[in-house]
NULOMAR-310960 format. One record per residue (C-alpha): residue in three letters; y, x, z; residue number from 1; chain. Coordinates in steps of 0.1 Angstrom, whole numbers, plus 5000, padded with zeros to 4 digits. Example, Ala and Ser with C-alpha at 12.3 -4.5 7.8 and 13.67 -1.06 7.14 Angstrom:
BEGIN
<ALA,<4955,5123,5078>,1,A>
<SER,<4989,5137,5071>,2,A>
This chain:
BEGIN
<UNK,<5000,5000,5000>,1,A>
<UNK,<5036,5011,4994>,2,A>
<UNK,<5066,5003,5016>,3,A>
<UNK,<5100,4997,5002>,4,A>
<UNK,<5135,4998,5018>,5,A>
<UNK,<5171,4993,5009>,6,A>
<UNK,<5197,5012,5030>,7,A>
<UNK,<5234,5007,5031>,8,A>
<UNK,<5250,5042,5033>,9,A>
<UNK,<5285,5051,5041>,10,A>
<UNK,<5304,5067,5012>,11,A>
<UNK,<5338,5079,5005>,12,A>
<UNK,<5367,5065,5026>,13,A>
<UNK,<5359,5029,5037>,14,A>
<UNK,<5333,5023,5010>,15,A>
<UNK,<5295,5021,5011>,16,A>
<UNK,<5266,5022,4987>,17,A>
<UNK,<5231,5007,4986>,18,A>
<UNK,<5201,5031,4981>,19,A>
<UNK,<5165,5022,4974>,20,A>
<UNK,<5134,5041,4986>,21,A>
<UNK,<5096,5038,4985>,22,A>
<UNK,<5068,5053,5006>,23,A>
<UNK,<5030,5052,4998>,24,A>
<UNK,<5006,5051,5027>,25,A>
<UNK,<4998,5087,5025>,26,A>
<UNK,<5032,5100,5013>,27,A>
<UNK,<5068,5105,5021>,28,A>
<UNK,<5099,5084,5014>,29,A>
<UNK,<5112,5091,4979>,30,A>
<UNK,<5143,5077,4961>,31,A>
<UNK,<5140,5049,4936>,32,A>
<UNK,<5164,5048,4906>,33,A>
<UNK,<5200,5040,4914>,34,A>
<UNK,<5209,5004,4913>,35,A>
<UNK,<5232,5002,4882>,36,A>
<UNK,<5270,4996,4884>,37,A>
<UNK,<5270,4996,4922>,38,A>
<UNK,<5280,5032,4928>,39,A>
<UNK,<5304,5033,4958>,40,A>
<UNK,<5316,4997,4952>,41,A>
<UNK,<5308,4981,4985>,42,A>
<UNK,<5338,4974,5008>,43,A>
<UNK,<5320,4965,5041>,44,A>
<UNK,<5353,4960,5059>,45,A>
<UNK,<5363,4933,5035>,46,A>
<UNK,<5332,4910,5031>,47,A>
<UNK,<5311,4901,5061>,48,A>
<UNK,<5278,4921,5061>,49,A>
<UNK,<5282,4932,5025>,50,A>
<UNK,<5252,4952,5015>,51,A>
<UNK,<5227,4930,5033>,52,A>
<UNK,<5197,4926,5011>,53,A>
<UNK,<5164,4910,5005>,54,A>
<UNK,<5134,4927,4987>,55,A>
<UNK,<5104,4909,4972>,56,A>
<UNK,<5074,4922,4953>,57,A>
<UNK,<5059,4898,4928>,58,A>
<UNK,<5023,4894,4917>,59,A>
<UNK,<5028,4920,4890>,60,A>
<UNK,<5040,4946,4916>,61,A>
<UNK,<5076,4944,4903>,62,A>
<UNK,<5103,4949,4929>,63,A>
<UNK,<5131,4923,4930>,64,A>
<UNK,<5163,4926,4951>,65,A>
<UNK,<5191,4902,4960>,66,A>
<UNK,<5221,4916,4980>,67,A>
<UNK,<5256,4906,4992>,68,A>
<UNK,<5278,4925,4968>,69,A>
<UNK,<5316,4931,4969>,70,A>
<UNK,<5338,4956,4951>,71,A>
<UNK,<5370,4936,4953>,72,A>
<UNK,<5390,4924,4982>,73,A>
<UNK,<5388,4887,4992>,74,A>
<UNK,<5357,4880,4972>,75,A>
<UNK,<5319,4887,4971>,76,A>
<UNK,<5288,4875,4953>,77,A>
<UNK,<5250,4874,4956>,78,A>
<UNK,<5237,4899,4930>,79,A>
<UNK,<5202,4903,4916>,80,A>
<UNK,<5182,4931,4899>,81,A>
<UNK,<5145,4936,4891>,82,A>
<UNK,<5129,4971,4888>,83,A>
<UNK,<5111,4972,4855>,84,A>
<UNK,<5092,5004,4848>,85,A>
<UNK,<5117,5032,4858>,86,A>
<UNK,<5150,5013,4857>,87,A>
<UNK,<5167,4984,4873>,88,A>
<UNK,<5178,4955,4852>,89,A>
<UNK,<5214,4949,4844>,90,A>
<UNK,<5233,4932,4872>,91,A>
<UNK,<5230,4894,4875>,92,A>
<UNK,<5257,4876,4895>,93,A>
<UNK,<5241,4845,4909>,94,A>
<UNK,<5272,4826,4921>,95,A>
<UNK,<5310,4829,4925>,96,A>
<UNK,<5316,4846,4892>,97,A>
<UNK,<5353,4839,4895>,98,A>
<UNK,<5358,4852,4931>,99,A>
<UNK,<5367,4823,4955>,100,A>
<UNK,<5358,4836,4989>,101,A>
<UNK,<5328,4851,5005>,102,A>
<UNK,<5295,4842,4987>,103,A>
<UNK,<5262,4859,4995>,104,A>
<UNK,<5261,4862,5033>,105,A>
<UNK,<5226,4863,5048>,106,A>
<UNK,<5209,4867,5013>,107,A>
<UNK,<5172,4858,5010>,108,A>
<UNK,<5151,4860,4978>,109,A>
<UNK,<5117,4844,4969>,110,A>
<UNK,<5097,4846,4937>,111,A>
<UNK,<5070,4822,4925>,112,A>
<UNK,<5056,4830,4891>,113,A>
<UNK,<5085,4836,4868>,114,A>
<UNK,<5109,4816,4889>,115,A>
<UNK,<5133,4831,4914>,116,A>
<UNK,<5151,4815,4943>,117,A>
<UNK,<5182,4828,4961>,118,A>
<UNK,<5194,4815,4995>,119,A>
<UNK,<5228,4825,5009>,120,A>
<UNK,<5260,4812,5026>,121,A>
<UNK,<5293,4805,5007>,122,A>
<UNK,<5326,4805,5026>,123,A>
<UNK,<5352,4795,5000>,124,A>
<UNK,<5388,4806,5002>,125,A>
<UNK,<5409,4781,5023>,126,A>
<UNK,<5380,4757,5025>,127,A>
<UNK,<5388,4729,5049>,128,A>
<UNK,<5418,4747,5063>,129,A>
<UNK,<5428,4750,5091>,130,A>
<UNK,<5391,4747,5102>,131,A>
<UNK,<5371,4768,5077>,132,A>
<UNK,<5335,4758,5070>,133,A>
<UNK,<5307,4772,5049>,134,A>
<UNK,<5279,4759,5027>,135,A>
<UNK,<5242,4770,5026>,136,A>
<UNK,<5232,4772,4989>,137,A>
<UNK,<5199,4776,4971>,138,A>
<UNK,<5200,4789,4935>,139,A>
<UNK,<5172,4792,4911>,140,A>
<UNK,<5165,4807,4876>,141,A>
<UNK,<5137,4820,4855>,142,A>
<UNK,<5149,4845,4828>,143,A>
<UNK,<5176,4871,4832>,144,A>
<UNK,<5197,4852,4806>,145,A>
<UNK,<5195,4819,4825>,146,A>
<UNK,<5225,4804,4842>,147,A>
<UNK,<5213,4797,4878>,148,A>
<UNK,<5213,4761,4891>,149,A>
<UNK,<5227,4756,4925>,150,A>
<UNK,<5218,4731,4953>,151,A>
<UNK,<5238,4727,4985>,152,A>
<UNK,<5213,4727,5013>,153,A>
<UNK,<5239,4722,5041>,154,A>
<UNK,<5277,4720,5043>,155,A>
<UNK,<5305,4717,5067>,156,A>
<UNK,<5290,4745,5087>,157,A>
<UNK,<5315,4758,5112>,158,A>
<UNK,<5329,4791,5102>,159,A>
<UNK,<5360,4798,5122>,160,A>
<UNK,<5354,4836,5121>,161,A>
<UNK,<5348,4845,5084>,162,A>
<UNK,<5343,4882,5094>,163,A>
<UNK,<5316,4875,5120>,164,A>
<UNK,<5298,4843,5110>,165,A>
<UNK,<5274,4828,5136>,166,A>
<UNK,<5251,4812,5109>,167,A>
<UNK,<5220,4828,5094>,168,A>
<UNK,<5190,4817,5073>,169,A>
<UNK,<5156,4829,5061>,170,A>
<UNK,<5133,4817,5033>,171,A>
<UNK,<5097,4819,5022>,172,A>
<UNK,<5076,4802,4995>,173,A>
<UNK,<5040,4790,4999>,174,A>
<UNK,<5011,4791,4975>,175,A>
<UNK,<5021,4756,4962>,176,A>
<UNK,<5055,4767,4952>,177,A>
<UNK,<5072,4748,4981>,178,A>
<UNK,<5101,4764,4999>,179,A>
<UNK,<5103,4768,5037>,180,A>
<UNK,<5136,4776,5054>,181,A>
<UNK,<5146,4787,5089>,182,A>
<UNK,<5183,4780,5096>,183,A>
<UNK,<5206,4790,5125>,184,A>
<UNK,<5234,4764,5125>,185,A>
<UNK,<5264,4768,5150>,186,A>
<UNK,<5280,4739,5168>,187,A>
<UNK,<5317,4731,5160>,188,A>
<UNK,<5330,4755,5187>,189,A>
<UNK,<5303,4781,5177>,190,A>
<UNK,<5295,4787,5214>,191,A>
<UNK,<5261,4769,5209>,192,A>
<UNK,<5238,4764,5180>,193,A>
<UNK,<5203,4753,5170>,194,A>
<UNK,<5174,4766,5149>,195,A>
<UNK,<5161,4743,5122>,196,A>
<UNK,<5129,4745,5102>,197,A>
<UNK,<5133,4728,5068>,198,A>
<UNK,<5107,4725,5041>,199,A>
<UNK,<5100,4709,5008>,200,A>
<UNK,<5075,4681,5005>,201,A>
<UNK,<5060,4666,4973>,202,A>
<UNK,<5069,4631,4964>,203,A>
<UNK,<5056,4607,4938>,204,A>
<UNK,<5067,4616,4903>,205,A>
<UNK,<5064,4653,4908>,206,A>
<UNK,<5097,4659,4926>,207,A>
<UNK,<5103,4672,4961>,208,A>
<UNK,<5123,4662,4992>,209,A>
<UNK,<5135,4681,5022>,210,A>
<UNK,<5120,4674,5057>,211,A>
<UNK,<5133,4689,5089>,212,A>
<UNK,<5122,4699,5124>,213,A>
<UNK,<5142,4712,5153>,214,A>
<UNK,<5127,4744,5165>,215,A>
<UNK,<5152,4754,5193>,216,A>
<UNK,<5182,4734,5203>,217,A>
<UNK,<5202,4763,5218>,218,A>
<UNK,<5200,4798,5202>,219,A>
<UNK,<5237,4809,5204>,220,A>
<UNK,<5260,4820,5232>,221,A>
<UNK,<5297,4829,5234>,222,A>
<UNK,<5287,4866,5234>,223,A>
<UNK,<5257,4867,5210>,224,A>
<UNK,<5245,4853,5177>,225,A>
<UNK,<5209,4848,5166>,226,A>
<UNK,<5187,4864,5139>,227,A>
<UNK,<5157,4848,5122>,228,A>
<UNK,<5129,4854,5098>,229,A>
<UNK,<5101,4833,5083>,230,A>
<UNK,<5068,4837,5064>,231,A>
<UNK,<5041,4813,5054>,232,A>
<UNK,<5004,4821,5054>,233,A>
<UNK,<4976,4812,5029>,234,A>
<UNK,<4974,4777,5045>,235,A>
<UNK,<5011,4771,5040>,236,A>
<UNK,<5016,4773,5078>,237,A>
<UNK,<5051,4786,5088>,238,A>
<UNK,<5056,4815,5112>,239,A>
<UNK,<5091,4819,5125>,240,A>
<UNK,<5104,4848,5145>,241,A>
<UNK,<5139,4848,5160>,242,A>
<UNK,<5161,4865,5185>,243,A>
<UNK,<5179,4840,5206>,244,A>
<UNK,<5215,4847,5214>,245,A>
<UNK,<5210,4830,5248>,246,A>
<UNK,<5190,4858,5263>,247,A>
<UNK,<5184,4883,5233>,248,A>
<UNK,<5146,4877,5236>,249,A>
<UNK,<5123,4877,5206>,250,A>
<UNK,<5106,4843,5202>,251,A>
<UNK,<5079,4829,5178>,252,A>
<UNK,<5074,4793,5165>,253,A>
<UNK,<5049,4776,5142>,254,A>
<UNK,<5034,4742,5134>,255,A>
<UNK,<4998,4737,5142>,256,A>
<UNK,<4994,4708,5119>,257,A>
<UNK,<4999,4728,5088>,258,A>
C-alpha cells in the first residue's frame, strides 16, 4: 500500500504553497509532481484555512485532490486536479469563478466511478449583512470539461467570524453511490452547535432524498470549535469520529441498523 499526503508549506512573505508526497510501505516519502499553476499563490491570511485539502484514490489507483484555493484578496475557490500518469490535470475551478467571497472552506471530495462530488462551505461577500451567513454546497461533475452542478445542502449557517468559522463537514460515499455527510452546525450565537448525520436515500423513480439524524446536540463551546470525519464500510454503515469543542475529547458514533 502507498500513503499520500498534501502539505501546506510557508513560502515567500505571507504566501504559502501546497506540496504532494507519497510513501510506499517499504520506502521513504518522495515528492509528487508540482500541482500546476499553484506555485506560491496561496494567501493564508486572506482566506480562512486556504490550502485545506481532500485526497481520494479511485478504483484505478488515480489520485484526486480538492483544495481551498486563493491567490487574490477577498475571494477563494474550491479547486480540483487529478494525477494522471506523471502529471496533474489542468486546474478545475468548481465554484465561485467570479470571486464573490470565501468559497471552499472545509473541502471534501468523493469519487464514484467517473463521477466526482465536492463538498464545501461558501460565505458570500456581504451575504445577509450585518449578520453574515454561509451555505454548505455539494457540487458534482464527470469529465474535466463538465460544468459542475451545485446543490445547496444547508443555508443561513451563522458565520459572524468569516476568518474563524465554527462550521465543518465531512463526506463519504457508499458502494451504492449514496452520499453520507457529517456536519457541524453552529447556533446563532456560535457558542453552541450540533453534529448532524445526513445521508441520501433512494426513492421511487430512481431519485434520492436526504434524511437526517442528530448525533450530538452540543459540540461547540465559546473557546473551541469541533472537527469531524466520516467513512462508510462495505455494508454502508457510517463511522463518524469527531473532536467535541466542549471538552476536546475524541468521540465515535455509528448506526447499528445499517
